C-alpha positions in Angstrom: -8.1 -9.0 5.1 -11.1 -8.1 3.0 -9.1 -5.4 1.3 -6.4 -7.9 0.4 -9.1 -10.2 -1.2 -10.3 -7.3 -3.3 -6.7 -6.6 -4.4 -6.3 -10.2 -5.4 -9.6 -10.2 -7.3 -8.5 -7.0 -9.2 -5.2 -8.6 -10.2 -6.9 -11.8 -11.4 -9.7 -10.0 -13.4 -7.3 -7.6 -15.0 -4.7 -10.2 -15.9 -6.8 -13.3 -16.9 -4.0 -14.9 -18.9 -1.3 -14.6 -16.3 -1.3 -16.5 -13.0 1.9 -15.7 -11.2 2.5 -17.3 -7.8 0.9 -15.0 -5.2 1.9 -14.8 -1.6 0.0 -12.9 1.1 1.9 -12.0 4.2 -0.3 -12.2 7.3 0.1 -11.5 11.0 -2.4 -12.6 13.7 -5.1 -13.6 11.2 -7.9 -15.9 12.4 -9.3 -18.9 10.6 -12.0 -16.8 9.0 -9.4 -14.5 7.4 -7.6 -17.6 6.1 -10.8 -18.9 4.6 -11.5 -15.6 2.9 -8.1 -15.7 1.2 -8.4 -19.3 0.2 -11.9 -18.9 -1.2 -10.8 -15.8 -3.2 -7.8 -17.7 -4.6 -9.9 -20.7 -5.6 -12.5 -18.6 -7.3 -10.0 -16.9 -9.5 -7.6 -19.7 -10.0 -4.8 -18.1 -8.2 -1.7 -20.1 -6.9 -1.7 -18.6 -3.4 0.7 -19.0 -0.6 -0.3 -17.6 2.8 2.8 -16.7 4.9 2.5 -15.9 8.6 5.2 -13.4 9.6 6.8 -12.9 13.0 6.7 -9.3 14.0 7.8 -9.7 17.5 11.1 -8.0 16.6 9.2 -4.7 16.2 8.6 -4.6 19.9 12.3 -4.3 20.4 12.5 -1.0 18.6 13.1 2.0 20.8 10.1 3.0 22.8 10.3 6.6 21.7 10.3 5.6 18.1 7.3 3.2 18.5 5.4 6.0 20.3 6.0 8.3 17.4 4.9 5.6 14.9 1.8 4.7 16.9 -0.3 5.5 13.7 1.6 2.9 11.8 0.6 -0.8 12.1 3.4 -3.2 12.9 2.4 -5.2 9.8 3.7 -2.2 7.7 7.2 -3.3 8.6 6.7 -6.7 7.1 7.8 -5.2 3.8 11.3 -4.9 5.3 11.5 -8.7 5.7 9.2 -9.8 2.8 12.1 -11.1 0.7 13.3 -13.3 3.5 10.0 -15.2 3.3 9.9 -15.7 -0.5 11.0 -19.3 -1.5 14.6 -19.4 -2.6 13.8 -20.5 -6.2 12.3 -17.0 -6.9 14.6 -14.3 -8.2 12.1 -11.4 -8.1 8.8 -10.4 -6.6 6.3 -7.6 -6.8 5.3 -6.2 -3.4 1.9 -4.6 -3.3 0.0 -2.9 -0.5 -3.6 -3.9 0.1 -5.0 -0.5 -0.5 -4.7 -0.7 -4.3 -6.4 -2.1 -7.3 -4.7 -3.8 -10.3 -6.8 -2.4 -13.2 -4.5 -3.2 -16.1 -1.9 -5.6 -17.4 1.2 -5.9 -15.3 2.9 -8.8 -17.1 5.6 -6.4 -18.4 7.0 -6.2 -14.9 7.8 -9.9 -15.0 10.5 -9.4 -17.6 11.4 -5.8 -17.0 15.2 -5.5 -16.4 16.1 -3.4 -13.3 19.8 -4.0 -13.8 21.9 -3.8 -10.7 19.1 -2.0 -8.8 17.5 -3.7 -5.8 14.0 -2.4 -6.5 11.8 -0.7 -9.0 9.5 2.0 -7.5 7.6 5.1 -8.3 8.3 8.7 -7.0 5.8 9.7 -4.5 2.9 11.9 -5.6 2.4 14.2 -2.6 5.3 16.4 -1.8 8.2 14.0 -2.5 10.9 16.7 -2.2 9.7 17.8 1.2 9.7 14.1 2.4 13.2 13.6 0.9 14.5 16.7 2.6 13.0 15.6 5.9 15.0 12.4 6.0 18.1 13.9 4.5 18.2 12.4 1.0 21.0 13.8 -1.2 18.5 14.0 -4.1 15.2 14.7 -2.2 13.1 14.6 -5.4 13.9 10.9 -5.7 11.7 10.0 -2.7 9.5 7.1 -3.7 6.2 5.6 -2.6 6.5 2.2 -1.0 3.1 0.9 -2.1 4.4 -0.9 -5.2 7.9 -2.3 -5.2 9.4 -4.6 -7.9 12.2 -6.4 -6.0 15.3 -8.2 -7.2 15.6 -10.5 -4.3 19.4 -11.1 -4.4 20.1 -7.4 -4.7 17.6 -6.6 -2.0 19.4 -9.0 0.4 22.7 -7.3 -0.2 21.2 -4.1 1.3 20.0 -6.1 4.3 17.1 -3.8 5.3 16.3 -5.6 8.5 19.9 -5.7 9.7 20.2 -1.9 9.1 17.0 -1.1 10.9 18.2 -0.6 14.5 21.0 1.8 13.5 18.7 3.7 11.1 16.0 4.1 13.8 18.6 5.3 16.2 20.0 7.9 13.7 16.8 9.0 12.0 14.1 8.4 14.6 13.2 12.1 14.9 12.8 12.5 11.1 10.8 9.3 10.3 7.1 10.0 9.8 6.0 7.3 7.3 7.5 4.1 8.9 8.7 1.6 6.4 8.5 4.0 3.5 10.9 6.5 5.0 13.3 3.6 6.0 13.2 2.1 2.5 14.0 5.5 1.0 17.0 5.9 3.3 18.3 2.4 2.4 17.6 2.5 -1.3 18.4 6.1 -2.1 19.6 6.4 -5.7 19.3 2.6 -6.0 16.0 2.1 -7.6 14.5 2.1 -11.1 11.6 4.4 -11.8 8.7 2.2 -13.0 6.6 5.2 -14.0 3.2 6.3 -12.7 1.4 3.7 -14.8 2.4 1.1 -12.1 1.5 3.2 -9.1 -1.1 5.9 -9.9 -1.7 7.4 -6.5 -5.2 8.7 -5.9 -5.4 11.0 -2.9 -8.4 12.6 -1.3 -8.5 15.8 0.8 -11.4 17.7 2.3 -12.3 19.1 -1.2 -12.4 15.7 -3.0 -9.9 13.9 -5.2 -6.6 15.7 -5.7 -5.8 16.0 -9.4 -2.8 13.9 -10.4 -1.5 14.9 -13.8 1.7 12.9 -13.7 0.4 9.8 -15.4 0.8 11.1 -19.0 -1.0 9.4 -21.9 -0.6 5.8 -20.6 -3.7 4.4 -18.7 -2.9 3.3 -15.2 -2.3 -0.4 -14.5 -2.4 0.0 -10.7 -4.5 2.5 -8.8 -3.2 3.2 -5.3 -5.2 4.9 -2.5 -2.5 5.8 0.0 -4.2 8.6 1.9 -6.4 8.6 5.1 -9.6 8.4 3.0 -10.1 5.0 1.3 -12.7 4.1 -1.4 -14.3 1.6 1.0 -15.1 4.5 3.4 -18.8 5.5 3.5 -17.8 9.2 3.0 -15.3 8.7 0.1 -16.1 10.3 -3.2 -18.7 8.1 -5.1 -16.5 7.8 -8.2 -13.8 6.1 -6.2 -16.3 3.8 -4.5 -17.7 2.8 -7.9 -14.2 1.8 -9.1 -13.4 -0.2 -5.9 -16.7 -2.0 -5.7 -16.5 -3.1 -9.3 -13.9 -5.6 -8.0 -15.3 -6.0 -4.5 -18.6 -7.2 -6.0 -16.8 -10.0 -7.8 -16.0 -11.6 -4.5 -19.3 -11.3 -2.6 -18.2 -13.9 0.0 -16.1 -11.3 1.8 -19.1 -9.3 2.7 -17.5 -6.0 1.8 -19.4 -3.0 3.1 -18.8 0.7 3.2 -17.2 1.5 6.6 -18.4 4.3 8.8 -16.0 6.6 10.6 -15.1 5.5 14.1 -12.9 8.0 15.9 -13.8 11.6 16.5 -11.2 12.8 14.1 -12.6 10.5 11.4 -16.1 11.8 12.0 -15.0 15.4 11.7 -13.2 14.6 8.4 -16.2 12.7 7.2 -18.6 15.6 8.0 -16.4 18.2 6.3 -15.8 16.1 3.2 -19.4 15.2 2.8 -20.4 18.8 3.1 -17.9 19.8 0.4 -19.0 17.0 -1.9 -22.7 18.1 -1.5 -23.8 15.0 0.3 -26.1 16.7 2.8 -27.5 13.5 4.4 -24.1 12.1 5.2 -22.9 15.5 6.5 -25.8 15.8 8.9 -25.3 12.2 10.0 -21.7 12.8 10.9 -22.3 16.2 12.5 -24.9 14.6 14.8 -22.4 11.9 15.8 -19.7 14.5 16.6 -22.0 16.5 18.8 
């Protein structure tokens, strides 16, 4: 929930003249989480709607599929039903993951025509063609990232993502690796408008540091997205990413945002290797000691 608050703060600070109605989809959030969201909205003058979503239906997906998707939170699938929860007087919405920052103006998306398409999206940064081939897309290079979606609600409903899910899971279960993102690509193949990397500049980190992404062009990014395993709020993330993230996190001090230490053995191994490669000797020694 803290990450969602930071995303809200980044949107408000980067778009001070625009206050679009903002909805946050939540599942099993306690009162403290609700209070964090409400405090953040009040501090930045946001019109906020908090929408609890029912994800009980995900338990009815085939057991083999759920086992293969154990690394994916059930909340991930809320994107497939998000349009169903938006009030009927809205014709479009912008779906954002919580692992991103809005660092520039996004008001152009409010009036951008996406024609007969159901969504606007951005081609994935890391190996889109391989992902497209894996799930059998006719044009594998068109595989898009699901972190930022501009949705025409009526056209979206015509594709009925939720209704198609059971048959898709049955047909593609052995090919799906990235949960909702793979499913959305199967449903909306060749039916989306490319928004351009300005609106979803993906920042990935491997064991050597930040992976260069030259696809942005001359336009500065309006949205920075951190879709990989290593997030800027991790203690072992590159310091330049931490600095960008905490520029916005520090604006909402009530959330008590802190750098997170690795928990699992796998995370500790990754943290030790990355810290070593980034020249952070103290962190490296700290994580090596925890692994032993």
